[in-house]
N, C-alpha and C positions, 0 to 999 in steps of 0.2 A: 717686813709692813704689806709683804706677800703674801704672807702665812693670816695676818689682820683680818685679808680682805677676805681671805678663799673661808672665811668665819662667820665675818658679820653679811654677806653677799646673799648666801642661802637664807638667813632670817627676815631680810630686808624682805625678800621676794615671797617669803611664807605670810610674812605681815599682808602683801599688796596684794599675794591673792585672796589672801582675809579677809580683805577689806572688797575686793568683787568680790567673792562668793557670799558677804551678807549683802550686797544692794541687790544683786541679782536673785536672793531669796525675796527681800524686801518686795521688789518688782514683780516676784514669782506670780501669786493671783492673778494684778495686770496686764500681765502676758499671756494671760491662759485666755484669761475674757479678755483680750485684745483677738486671741485667732479661736476663740467660739464665738465671737461677733462675723468675723468673718466669712464661716465655715455656715453654706448653707443649711438651714434645718432642713433634718427626714421628715419622710412622711406621719412619722409616730409626734414627731417633735409639734409639727404643721397644725395638725387633729387633737394635740394635746392643749395646745394652745388655743383654737375654735374649736372645743367642740361640738356633737351635733346638738341642734335644735331639733324640738316635736316635731317628728315629718311625717309627708302626708298618708290617710288610715287607706287600710288592707281595700277598703270601700273606693276608693280615689282612684288606687293604680292598678286593678284588675283587670282595666280592658287593655294596657298599654304591655301591662304583663302578658298575658294571654299571646297578643300580637305578635312579641318580644318571642317567647318561644314557638309560635310553631315559625320560624323560619327559622327552625335547630334541625331537621329533615329534612329541610330543602340544602341547609350547607353541607350534613352529610351527606348525602347523595349525590352535590358536584365535587367539593371532595376527593367521594373516592376517582372521577375520573382525571381526578389530579396525581394523584397515589397510585393509578395504574399505570400511568403515562410515566411518570419520574420517580416510582418511589419516592423513599425516603428520603433525601440526599437532602439538603439547604440549597437551595435555590436562591435567593430572597428576591432577587433580579427576576429572573424570570417568572417567581413566584405571586412578585405584587403586576406583576403585567398582566397575569390573566387573573388572576380575585377582579381585578379593576374590570377587565371584560364580564363577569359575570353579576356584576351590578346593574339589573333594570335597568332600563332608559326610563327617565322621571317620564309622569305619569302624566298626563295632560295637561290643559289651563285652566278645563273645562276642571279637572278634578281636585287640580288643588287651589282652583278657587274654593268652591267647595270646603278642603280638607280649614284652608283659610278663616273660613265661617264658620269652623268647628273652634278655633282655637281664639277666635276674637270672642264666641259665648262663653272661654272660658275664661278668659280674661277678666270679663265681669263680675267675676265670681272670689276675685282674688278677696286673701286679704291679708290684716297685716302679717301673722303667722304662718300664711301658706308661702308666702315672699322669703321669708325667714328661709322656710327652709329650704326653698328650691333657689336660693341663695349659696346656698352651704353646699346644696350638693351639687351646685352648678362651679364651685369651687375645688371640691372633694374629691368631686366622681368622676375626675378625670384620670386620676394614678393614685391617689395618695389612699381612700379606701382598699383597693387592690393590692394595695401595695401592705395593707397593714393585718390582710384579710391571709396575706402571707405570709408576712411575718406570723402571725398564730400558728399557721399552720408548720412553720419553721424550728418551731421551740419542742416541738416534739419528734424529730427526726435529727438525722448524724450530721452534722453542719456544713461538710463538702456537698454531700446531697441540695441540702440547704440552700446554699452559696447558687448553686448551679441552675436551684430549681426561680430562684429570683433572678441573675441574668437571664432568663426563659420568660420572666413574667415580662421585666422588662422591654427582651424582644416584642414580643407582640404587643406592646404598647405600642410602641414607636411606630410598627410596619401598621397598625391600626392608624396614627396618624396620618403616617403618610401617604399610603394608599385612599384614604379617604380625601385628603386632600388634594390628590389628582384629580380623585373623582371630581369635587366638587369641583376643580377649577376645568373643566374641560366642560361639562354641564350647563355651568350658572346658568342656577337655582336660585334665585335672592331670597332671607329666609323673611321669615313671615313678619317681623320687625321694621324690614324692608320696603314690604309688600307693602304694608300697614303702621307707618312710623308711631301713631297715637300708641298702640301698644307696649311701645318703650321710649316713651317722648325724651328720656336720660339719654337715649345712646345716639341722641343728637343726626339721626341723617339725612344728608345733602341730597332736597330736594333731586329728582332723576338719578340715585346713585342706583346701581347695581348690585352691589355687593354688599355686606357679606352674604358667601352663598352655605345655602345649609345641607342642602340634597350629595349626598348619603350621612347624615348626620355624622359628627367625630363622636364626640360621650358615648353616641350609641354603639358603635365597632370596637371603642377603645371600651366599653363593659363589657360588649359580648364575649372579645379572643377571652380577659381578665375569665369572664365567667368559667367556659369551655374550658378555660386552660384548669383554672383551680378546683372546679369540680370531680374532674377528670381526676386531682391531687388526692381529694378529700370529698368521697362521693355522699359521705352524712350530712357533710354542710351546705348541697347545693340548692336545697330552697331559700338558707339563706344569701345566698349568693345573687338566688334568680331573681329575690326581694327586695336586694338594695340594685342590683340590675334596673327593674321596674320604677323602683324610686328616680332612681336620676333618668331616666326618659321619660318621666311625668313630669319632672320637674323643666324637661326644655321643652313639651306643650304649656306647662302654667305661666313660663314668661314668652313666651311667645320666642321661642330661638331656635324650633322645628316646626315643621308640619308632620303628622303620622305615617304616611310616605318616607322621611327620611329619617325616620327613626328604626323601620321595616328594613329599610336597604342599608341601613345602615348596621343595623345588628344582624345582617347576611352577611355582611363581610364582615362581619367579627368574630361573626361562630367559624365564619373560613376559614383564619390569620391561628383558633386558637385551635384546631384543626390541624391547621398544618407546624405550628410548632409542640404539639405533641408527638407529633409525626413523626418529623425531626430527630424531636430527645428522645425517640425511643421509645416512647409509653402507650 
């Protein structure tokens, strides 16, 4: 009897395992799909799912692009002071405090009022195509576009280096958000659509609201940090990066998210962050 059990038990187990294996095989596609649905899509996938519409013309973005480019020399001169005092050792906490202090004080109420008039005038020229372009740029101009640009660069370099550069771009984008949010909370300059709710009625701004605050622009800080970093890695693509930065910045004026001075302050901050990330990375 024991001998019979010694023969039949393994076959019974094998049969059971076969049934389990078959069930798992049948369920595997569903399990994989479920796991994929739980995973947040990356930048590449997000843009694939929402490809860019026709963006703004070169003529439309020229002025804002020129204003952004003018911040670079100022940022480089300021960063040289940091580098002289601190070298190239990473110290994000100390750098964040220092960089926040380099952002100019907000312009006078009179100047901001004049800038608001510019944004109001631009709002009267909006088109359906322009709204579509601005919406796409607002959504993907935070991080996705810059990650895609770096992804293209990584295709041509060793994997280890590409992984390190991905981490450094991520650090630059996060630092840009952190510092710009800190400065905005300190200076408390209302966004244009808060000053004039008619600019973005879908925002449903409560009468007397003070925020959200717009100085400096987070989009501008992130874009500038990314452009400074990416252009150093791939100089021959710098013009493409600068063009996209101008597209993102113009979209913020177009949809009354920011005033011009919000953008220049954010760009200066972003350029400083880009310089810092390059220096601490040994570039």
